[in-house]
N, C-alpha and C positions, 0 to 999 in steps of 0.2 A: 504493500500500498502507500503511494505517495504521500510527502508530507501534506500536502494541499487536501489529497483525501482524507486524511486523519484528521485536519482542522474541520473541514466540513461535517462530517461523520460527527465529532463532537459539537459542534455549534446544532447538528439536528436533534441531538441527543437531549441537549440543554433545554432545546425550544419545545420539543414534544412532549416533555413529562408535565402532568399535571402538577398545578400548585395550589388547588383548592385545599381548605385547611390549612392546620398550622403544624403540619406533621412534617418534620424534617428528614425522614427517615431515607428518602431517595437519595440523599448525600451520603449516606453509610460508603466507606471506602473511596469515597471520592473527597471529601471534606472532613475537618475536624475542628471541634470548638471545644475549649476548657468550658467546664461548669463553674457556677460561681459559687463559693465555698459555704455559702449560708444555707442550701438547700432550699430553694423555695418551694418544691413541691411537699416536702415534710412539713414545713412551718405552716403552709395553707391546711394541710390535712390536719393539724393538730388544732388550728384555730375552729376549721370546720366542724370537728369532734365536738367544740364546746358552744358552737352556736344554735342557735333555735332557728333565725332566717337569715341567709346569705345572698348576697348578689356578686355574680363574677362578672365584671365590666371587658367588653372585647375578648370575648371567649375562643375567636378563633373558631377551629373546627371542635372546641370542647376536649380535646385531646387532654391536657392537664387536669381540668376540673375532673374528667370521666374517672380518673384514678383514685379519687378520694375514696379513703375504705369507711369512713363513717360521716353519710349526709347529714346535713340538718332537716329538720321537720319540712323546712321550706327552703328550695334552692331554686334560684332564677339566674338566668345567664343573659346577656346581650351581646349582640353582635350587628354591625352595619353592613358588612359585605355580603350581599345576596348568595353568592357561592357557599361562603362560609355556614350562612343559617342552616341551610339543607343538611351540612356535614355534621352540624352542631346537634341538629335535632335527633339523627341518628346515634350518634357517639353517647349523648348524655340519656340517652333512655334507662342506661344501667344504674344510674345514680338517680333517678327519678326528677331531673332537673326541668323545668320550662324554659325555653329558649325564646327570648322577645327580639324580633328584627328592630333596631332603633335607628334614628337618623344619625348622621355623622356630627351633628350640632347638639347643644342641650336643648330643652331637659331633657332629663330621664322621665320615662313614664310610670312613674311610682310615686305614692303618696309620702309626704313628710314621715320621719322617723320608722319606716317600714323593714330596716333591716339593722341586725346588731353586728353584722360584719358585711364588708364590702371588698373584695379582691381584685386584683388585675395584675396579669403578667403580661407586659410588653404593650401598655396600652397606646393607642395612637395619639390621643391627648388624654390629659387628666383634667376631669371638670372638678375640680375642688370644691367649689360652691354648691355642685349637685350632690356631690359625695357626702359634704356636712348635712345637706339637707335630709338625705335619704338614711343618714344615720340613726339609729336612736340614742338618748344620752347614753354615754358611757361604751359606746359601739366604737369598732375600730376598721380601719383602712389598713390592709397589707398589698403591698404592692411591689413586684420586680420591674424596673423600667429600664430603657435603653439610655445610655449616657451620651454626653456630648461627644460628637467626633467618632462616633465607633465606626468600625472597619474603615476608617477614612483612607487608609492606603489603598483598598480596593476603589472607592471612589476617586482617589486622584489617578490612579491608573487608567481609568476610563476618561476623567473628565479634564485631568491636568492640574495644575496647584489649586487649591481653594482657600478663601479666608477663613481664620478661626471659627470656630462654630459658637454662636451666640444662644442656642437654645439647649435645653436639655440637661443643664447643669444640676447635681444634685440639692446645691445650696438654694435656687431658683424654686425647686420643689417645695423645701422647708418654708421658705417665704410665702408661697402660695398657699400650704396649707395652713400656715399660722393664718395669714389673711382672712381664711374661710372661717376662722373659728375652731381649727383642730390644734391639736398638740402634739409635735411630733415627739413620739418616743424610742425610736430606732432609727438609724442611717446608718449603711454600709455601702462601701464602694468596692467596684474590682475592676482590673484589667484582664481580660482573657484571651490569649493565643488563639487565633482563628488560621486555620491552614486549608490552602485549596489546592488539591493533587493536579486537576485538569481544568481546562477551560469550559467543559461543560458543566461542571459544579458552577462556575462563575454566572454562566448563563441561568441557570436554574435559580440560583440564589438572587440575582440582580431582577427576574420575573416576579419572584415571590416577595421580596422585601424591598418593595418599591421605592422607599424614599433615599436608597441607598444611590441610585442614579435616575432621579425623577425622569420619566418620559423614555427608559429605556426599550429600546429593540434591538436584537439582532442584528438587522440590516442598517440601522443607523450608526451602530459602534463596531461595525465589522472590522474596521481598520484596527481599531485599538484591541479588540478582541485578539485580532492576530498576533499584536505584538505582545500582548500579555500570554498567548499560547507559545510564542517561540520563547518568551523568557522562563517558563515554566520547563519546557523542553530542554533547555540549556542549562539553567541554574537551577531546576528543583522548585518545588511546590511555593506557591506564594502564600505569604504570611500577612497577616492583618491583626489589628487587635480590636476586639469587641469592649465596648465599655459597659458596666452595667451596675445600677446602684438598687438596694432594697431601702424601701422608705415603710414605717409603720407610724400611723396617727391614730388618735383618739378623738371622738366627740367628748368634750366635759360633761 
């Protein structure tokens, strides 16, 4: 097989694979990412076991929530992207969760003080005022979030040099939570090594994690992908770094 055929085949693989839901198992053997040291799924499961009514915001395909061993009496999940809603409804039957399709903007379609626990893994946006509104007094919000400049090396490999990130800094989350009347009780940060072993993994990742390169298509960025493919072939896997932070806040 020629180098050109190999490149074209890898692009086709990455472009054809499904990207609905929030399951990254397609990347097995093609890409690796370190996991945060705090174990979000374990922390969330512990909070869920003690909750009466819980809400998961931006559930994706429900893959993380579905692994909760002891669901609360009332469990609700929201999702804005229509393809994910159908996936989440199938996935979350096992834990008895109701999946509600929502708009990409507030408000949340729930009464004040409806939940004693709200969780979110990698929310698109955090609507702190709405979270405070739907939490019961004494209730908690637990979230693992994508930090500023995550996989910046990959963004710049496609787009060229970028200005310093101005959003998704942990201290901004703390200030917003406090402005909404919540008390931050835990904040942790981590930088995680992310490794791409071939350009198919890059294509699939950029199709799924759409904010990494906004407006990404294979045709639009084919020359940049070719350079990245050649770099991987000559130098080895492409390494980037993901930023994550864990925040927990309570309504007094």
